[in-house]
C-alpha positions in Angstrom: 0.0 0.0 0.0 1.5 3.3 -1.0 0.2 6.7 0.1 1.6 10.1 -0.8 1.8 12.4 2.2 2.7 15.9 0.9 3.4 18.5 3.6 3.1 22.2 2.8 6.3 23.9 1.6 6.1 26.4 4.5 6.6 23.7 7.0 9.4 21.9 5.1 12.3 22.5 7.4 13.2 19.0 8.4 13.2 15.8 6.3 10.3 14.5 8.4 8.2 17.6 7.6 8.8 17.4 3.9 6.4 14.6 3.3 7.3 11.6 1.2 6.0 8.2 0.7 4.4 6.0 3.4 5.1 2.4 2.6 3.7 -0.6 4.4 6.5 -3.1 5.1 6.2 -6.9 5.3 4.9 -6.8 8.9 2.1 -4.4 8.0 3.7 -1.4 9.7 3.7 2.0 8.0 7.2 3.2 7.3 8.1 6.6 5.9 10.4 6.9 2.9 12.4 10.1 3.0 12.9 11.9 -0.3 16.2 13.4 0.8 17.7 10.0 1.5 16.0 7.5 -0.8 18.1 4.6 0.4 16.7 4.8 4.0 13.3 4.7 5.5 12.5 6.4 8.8 11.6 3.9 11.4 8.0 3.3 12.5 6.4 6.6 11.7 3.0 5.3 12.9 2.4 2.3 15.1 -0.6 0.1 14.7 -2.9 0.0 17.7 -2.3 -3.0 19.9 -4.8 -5.1 21.8 -4.2 -7.1 25.0 -5.9 -10.4 25.8 -5.8 -12.1 29.1 -7.2 -15.6 29.8 -7.6 -17.7 32.9 -6.7 -21.4 32.5 -8.1 -23.5 35.3 -7.7 -27.3 35.9 -8.8 -29.7 38.5 -7.3 -33.0 39.7 -7.4 -35.3 42.7 -3.8 -34.3 43.6 -2.0 -30.9 43.6 0.7 -32.3 41.3 -1.9 -33.6 38.9 -3.7 -30.2 38.8 -0.3 -28.5 38.1 0.6 -30.9 35.4 -2.8 -30.5 33.7 -2.6 -26.8 34.0 0.9 -26.7 32.3 -0.5 -28.7 29.4 -3.6 -26.5 29.1 -1.7 -23.3 29.3 0.8 -24.5 26.7 -2.1 -25.4 24.3 -3.6 -22.0 24.7 -0.3 -20.2 24.1 0.4 -22.4 21.0 -3.1 -21.8 19.6 -2.8 -18.0 20.0 0.8 -17.9 18.7 -0.3 -19.8 15.6 -2.9 -17.1 15.0 -0.3 -14.3 15.2 -0.6 -13.2 18.8 2.6 -12.9 20.8 3.1 -13.3 24.5 2.8 -10.1 26.6 5.7 -9.7 28.9 6.1 -13.1 30.7 3.1 -14.4 28.7 2.2 -17.0 31.2 2.1 -16.3 34.9 3.1 -18.9 37.6 0.1 -21.0 38.6 -1.5 -21.1 42.0 -3.0 -24.2 43.5 -5.7 -24.4 46.1 -7.6 -27.3 47.7 -11.2 -27.9 47.0 -13.4 -29.2 49.8 -16.6 -31.2 49.7 -19.7 -29.2 50.2 -20.7 -28.8 53.8 -23.5 -31.1 54.9 -26.7 -29.5 56.1 -26.7 -31.6 59.2 -23.0 -31.5 59.9 -21.8 -31.9 63.5 -20.2 -28.9 65.1 -16.5 -28.9 64.5 -16.7 -31.6 61.7 -14.0 -31.0 59.1 -14.7 -31.1 55.4 -12.7 -33.5 53.2 -10.4 -32.3 50.5 -11.8 -33.7 47.2 -9.1 -32.3 44.9 -7.0 -29.4 43.9 -7.6 -26.5 41.4 -4.7 -25.0 39.6 -5.1 -21.7 37.7 -2.9 -19.2 35.9 -3.3 -16.2 33.6 -2.1 -16.3 30.0 -1.6 -12.9 28.3 -1.0 -12.1 24.7 -0.8 -8.9 22.5 -1.8 -8.5 18.9 -1.8 -5.7 16.4 -4.6 -7.4 14.5 -7.4 -6.0 16.5 -10.0 -7.2 14.0 -9.2 -10.8 15.0 -10.0 -10.5 18.8 -13.1 -12.7 18.5 -11.1 -15.4 16.6 -8.4 -15.3 19.3 -11.0 -15.7 22.0 -12.5 -18.6 20.2 -9.1 -20.2 19.8 -8.1 -19.7 23.4 -11.3 -21.1 24.8 -11.2 -24.1 22.4 -7.6 -24.8 23.5 -8.5 -24.8 27.2 -8.9 -21.2 28.6 -11.8 -21.2 31.1 -12.3 -17.4 31.3 -11.7 -14.3 29.3 -10.3 -11.7 31.7 -9.5 -8.9 29.2 -9.9 -8.5 25.4 -9.5 -5.0 24.2 -7.2 -2.1 23.3 -4.0 -1.7 25.2 -4.5 0.8 28.1 -8.2 1.0 27.5 -7.9 3.4 24.6 
């Protein structure tokens, strides 16, 4: 995609103010070609808006080690599915998981002081990604949920713009 950006001659003091050609590079980013130096393009004149997505990945197992292992697998599937669609990990990408025991429901006629039994463990972690392809947010949510994400915590423009 080429677009001619002609600046008025009165403001033509620096090479950036003189206008020139805006060229979309292979990554889809607009780059300015400077007429005064045709062999060089000014870097990233305009950056595409970026969206941040955050998903919760929860797993349950009878043991804490089983819940953590299942959570590692699920989070890995979510990250691979999103990376295959062009999203890249945000910062650390995948947070460390937390594990908590789950107890049986309290009985209606329980004796005072009766302890509830642990029935298993729930492990959860947050997976975050960023993408410049904001038109694909719905697709990325579908892919993440299909790969094992259990909740969508955030899906929108970076910084709430």
